C-alpha positions in Angstrom: 32.6 63.4 -29.5 32.2 59.8 -30.5 32.6 59.5 -34.5 32.0 57.4 -37.0 35.9 57.0 -37.3 35.9 54.8 -33.2 32.3 53.0 -34.4 34.5 51.8 -37.2 37.4 51.0 -34.8 36.2 49.4 -33.2 33.8 46.9 -35.0 36.4 46.9 -38.3 34.9 47.9 -40.9 35.2 50.7 -42.4 34.5 54.9 -42.1 32.4 54.8 -45.2 30.2 51.6 -44.5 29.1 53.2 -41.0 28.0 56.1 -42.9 26.0 53.8 -44.7 24.0 52.3 -42.1 23.5 55.6 -40.1 22.0 57.1 -43.4 19.9 54.0 -44.1 21.9 52.8 -47.6 20.9 49.0 -48.1 23.6 47.4 -49.2 24.7 46.8 -46.1 24.0 43.4 -44.5 21.7 43.3 -41.3 24.6 41.4 -39.6 26.8 44.0 -40.2 24.2 46.8 -39.9 23.3 44.9 -36.1 26.7 45.0 -35.5 27.4 48.2 -35.5 24.4 49.8 -34.4 25.6 47.8 -31.0 28.9 49.0 -31.5 27.7 52.4 -32.0 25.2 52.3 -28.4 28.0 50.9 -26.4 30.3 54.3 -27.5 27.3 56.2 -26.9 27.3 57.8 -30.6 24.4 60.1 -31.2 24.4 60.7 -35.1 24.0 64.6 -36.7 20.7 64.7 -37.5 21.3 67.7 -39.8 24.5 66.0 -42.0 21.5 63.7 -42.3 19.5 64.9 -43.5 21.8 67.0 -45.8 23.1 63.0 -46.6 19.1 61.8 -48.1 17.2 64.4 -48.8 14.8 63.8 -46.6 14.2 65.4 -42.8 13.3 61.8 -41.1 10.3 63.0 -39.6 6.4 61.7 -39.7 3.6 63.7 -40.0 0.4 62.7 -37.3 -2.7 64.1 -38.1 -5.6 62.9 -36.0 -8.8 64.2 -36.4 -11.5 63.6 -33.2 -14.0 65.4 -33.2 -15.6 64.2 -29.5 -13.5 66.2 -27.7 -11.2 63.2 -25.6 -7.7 64.2 -28.1 -4.6 61.8 -27.5 -6.9 60.0 -24.5 -9.1 58.2 -26.6 -8.6 54.8 -26.8 -8.3 53.7 -30.4 -5.4 56.3 -30.8 -3.6 55.8 -27.9 -3.3 52.3 -29.5 -2.6 53.2 -33.0 0.1 55.6 -32.4 2.0 53.3 -30.1 1.9 50.8 -32.2 3.0 53.4 -34.8 5.5 55.1 -32.6 7.4 51.2 -31.7 7.5 51.0 -35.8 9.0 54.8 -37.2 11.4 55.4 -34.6 13.1 52.2 -35.2 12.8 53.0 -38.1 14.9 55.9 -37.9 12.2 58.7 -37.4 10.7 61.1 -35.8 6.9 61.9 -34.8 5.5 65.0 -35.9 1.5 66.0 -35.1 -0.4 68.1 -37.8 -2.8 71.3 -37.4 -4.2 74.1 -39.5 -2.4 76.5 -36.8 1.1 77.3 -36.6 2.6 80.0 -35.1 -1.5 81.8 -35.0 -1.7 81.5 -38.2 -4.2 79.5 -39.7 -2.8 77.1 -42.3 -3.7 74.2 -44.4 -2.8 71.0 -43.6 -1.0 70.8 -46.9 0.6 74.0 -45.8 2.1 72.4 -42.7 3.1 69.8 -43.9 6.1 71.4 -46.8 6.6 74.4 -43.7 8.0 71.2 -41.7 9.1 69.5 -44.9 7.9 65.9 -43.2 8.6 63.1 -45.3 5.6 61.4 -44.6 1.9 61.8 -43.0 -0.4 59.2 -41.3 -4.0 60.6 -40.7 -5.9 58.3 -38.3 -9.7 58.8 -38.6 -9.7 60.7 -41.5 -13.0 63.6 -42.7 -13.9 63.3 -45.7 -15.8 66.7 -45.0 -12.6 68.9 -44.8 -11.8 70.3 -48.2 -8.3 70.4 -46.4 -8.4 66.6 -46.2 -8.6 66.4 -49.4 -6.4 68.4 -50.3 -3.6 66.7 -48.3 -5.5 63.2 -49.8 -4.7 64.9 -53.5 -1.1 66.0 -53.3 1.9 63.6 -53.5 3.4 63.6 -50.2 3.5 60.0 -48.9 0.2 59.4 -47.2 -1.6 55.5 -45.2 -5.3 57.0 -43.7 -6.8 54.0 -40.9 -9.9 53.6 -40.6 -11.1 54.6 -44.5 -11.5 53.4 -48.0 -9.5 55.6 -50.7 -8.0 55.1 -54.3 -5.9 57.6 -54.5 -3.1 56.6 -51.1 -3.1 52.8 -48.8 -5.4 52.6 -46.3 -5.6 50.1 -42.8 -8.1 49.1 -40.9 -9.9 46.1 -39.0 -12.3 43.6 -40.5 -15.2 45.8 -39.7 -17.5 43.5 -42.0 -16.7 40.0 -40.4 -16.8 41.7 -36.4 -20.2 42.4 -37.4 -20.6 38.8 -38.5 -19.9 36.8 -35.4 -21.3 39.4 -32.9 -24.9 38.8 -34.9 -23.9 35.6 -35.0 -22.6 34.9 -31.7 -26.2 36.0 -30.3 -27.7 34.0 -32.8 -26.5 31.0 -30.9 -27.4 32.0 -27.9 -30.5 31.8 -29.0 -31.4 35.5 -29.5 -33.8 36.6 -33.0 -34.7 39.7 -31.9 -31.4 41.3 -32.1 -31.0 45.5 -32.1 -27.7 47.7 -33.9 -26.9 50.8 -32.5 -24.4 52.4 -35.1 -21.9 54.3 -35.4 -23.1 57.0 -37.4 -22.3 58.2 -40.8 -18.4 56.9 -41.3 -16.1 54.3 -42.6 -16.3 51.7 -39.5 -20.0 52.7 -38.9 -21.2 51.5 -41.5 -19.1 48.7 -42.5 -20.2 47.8 -39.4 -24.4 48.1 -40.3 -23.3 46.4 -43.3 -22.2 43.6 -41.5 -25.4 43.6 -39.0 -27.8 43.5 -41.9 -25.5 40.9 -43.9 -25.8 38.4 -40.8 -29.3 39.0 -39.7 -29.9 38.2 -44.0 -28.0 35.0 -43.4 -29.5 33.7 -40.7 -32.7 34.7 -42.2 -34.2 37.0 -38.7 -36.2 40.1 -39.7 -34.8 43.3 -39.6 -37.5 45.5 -37.1 -36.2 49.2 -38.4 -37.0 50.6 -34.8 -34.4 48.5 -33.8 -31.4 50.0 -35.7 -30.9 53.8 -33.8 -27.9 55.5 -35.7 -25.3 56.4 -32.5 -23.1 59.7 -32.8 -19.8 59.2 -35.0 -17.7 60.2 -31.9 -18.9 56.9 -30.5 -19.8 58.8 -27.6 -21.1 57.2 -23.7 -23.9 59.9 -24.0 -24.6 59.2 -27.1 -25.1 55.0 -26.6 -27.7 55.9 -23.5 -29.7 58.1 -26.1 -30.2 55.1 -28.4 -30.4 52.8 -25.6 -33.4 55.0 -24.8 -35.1 55.3 -27.7 -34.6 51.1 -28.4 -37.1 50.9 -25.3 -40.1 52.9 -26.5 -39.7 50.7 -30.0 -42.7 48.4 -29.9 -41.6 45.7 -29.8 -38.1 45.2 -27.3 -35.5 43.2 -28.7 -34.1 40.8 -26.4 -30.3 42.0 -27.4 -28.4 45.0 -29.0 -24.8 44.9 -31.2 -23.4 48.1 -30.6 -20.8 49.4 -33.2 -18.6 50.3 -30.1 -17.5 50.2 -26.6 -18.6 53.2 -25.8 -21.8 53.3 -27.4 -22.9 49.6 -25.6 -21.0 51.8 -22.1 -23.8 54.0 -22.1 -26.3 51.5 -23.7 -26.0 50.0 -20.1 -25.9 52.7 -17.7 -29.5 53.5 -20.1 -30.0 50.1 -18.5 -29.2 50.2 -15.2 -31.4 53.9 -14.3 -34.5 51.6 -15.5 -33.9 49.6 -13.1 -32.8 46.8 -15.8 -30.1 44.6 -15.8 -27.2 43.3 -18.1 -27.6 40.5 -19.3 -31.2 39.2 -17.6 -32.7 42.0 -19.6 -30.9 42.5 -22.7 -27.6 40.4 -23.7 -24.8 43.9 -24.6 -22.2 42.9 -27.6 -19.8 46.5 -28.5 -16.7 46.4 -30.3 -13.1 48.0 -30.2 -12.1 46.0 -26.7 -11.2 49.6 -24.8 -9.2 48.9 -22.3 -12.6 49.5 -19.8 -14.1 47.0 -21.2 -13.4 44.0 -18.9 -13.8 46.1 -15.7 -17.6 46.8 -16.3 -20.2 44.7 -14.4 -20.8 42.9 -16.2 -17.9 42.9 -18.5 -18.9 43.3 -21.8 -18.5 41.3 -24.3 -17.2 42.7 -27.3 -15.5 42.4 -30.8 -11.4 43.2 -30.2 -9.7 45.2 -33.0 -5.6 45.0 -32.3 -5.3 48.9 -32.6 -1.3 48.6 -31.4 -1.3 46.1 -34.6 -2.8 48.7 -37.0 -1.0 50.9 -36.4 2.5 49.0 -36.7 1.2 47.8 -40.4 0.1 51.6 -40.8 4.1 52.6 -40.1 5.4 49.7 -42.6 3.2 50.9 -45.1 4.3 54.9 -44.7 7.8 54.4 -44.8 7.7 51.3 -48.0 6.2 54.8 -49.8 8.8 57.3 -48.5 11.5 54.9 -49.6 10.2 54.0 -53.0 7.6 51.6 -52.7 5.5 52.2 -55.2 1.3 50.9 -55.6 -1.8 51.5 -53.2 -2.5 49.2 -50.7 -6.0 48.0 -48.8 -5.0 46.1 -45.2 -8.1 44.7 -43.1 -6.9 43.1 -39.7 -8.5 40.5 -38.5 -10.5 40.8 -35.6 -11.5 38.1 -32.4 -14.5 38.0 -30.8 -13.5 37.9 -26.4 -16.8 36.2 -24.4 -17.3 37.8 -21.2 -20.3 38.2 -18.9 -22.8 41.0 -20.5 -24.9 38.3 -22.9 -27.3 34.9 -21.5 -28.5 32.2 -23.0 -32.5 32.1 -23.6 
């Protein structure tokens, strides 16, 4: 079995310095750390996780709490990108990930209880649910925590620039000549409210009246079916819009399906813009113009923020990441 003494012999550093690297001490230079880690990889050294836990008083485990009501679970396109970005940073820093639930061994427990039982060092919460008292209990606890797609005065948060993305979407439609622009919202969620706010601000900025019949709320879980239902409602409005900005790509997809079922064409009869840039967006016919949020970067940033807190960093941060308008085929000039 390869030991730290073998690595010390190969690199010329002392066993104490080698041990500091594997126990994540900060008083080792980046150059020394890199040489030791490279030697460990060459020799096939595997650090003893139990010993590292005893030395550092940490479990080196991060809990992942994912609240996603649509039923898609980890297949949800938002989750896939975020968790992959989060995992890249966390595992590179020596942390394992563990999913957190309220059900352990068939017994119902709170999120906080689960975290304490498993001894996680911190937790990332994706799409938090403020209606859940167990979530609020976790939020009030001393466990390091970072929230995605939410705002909080108690914990650090990270999200995309929902306001700016909505402004860009509406302004783009305006430049194409559209004046009757509708909005399919994402329900009473953090991102849904922000995207609705951005739509309203853009309409006011451009001097366009907001027709109440043109603002339809989809479901808070952004399903295709709710996008379809919202478009059917828009088509019954006294004055039909020429374009619609949907708060999510699944909502936009549902809207496009409803138009097709009515024998209408996108963008010939109505232009459509989405938000998210899920993988499917570029393969639709027509391909979907949408606001791209970088879910991978969101995960990266959340991991950096959480590990900073776990390792003694102080302060509550709110990070807002930039978005990009991706122009494809679903909009036309009037």
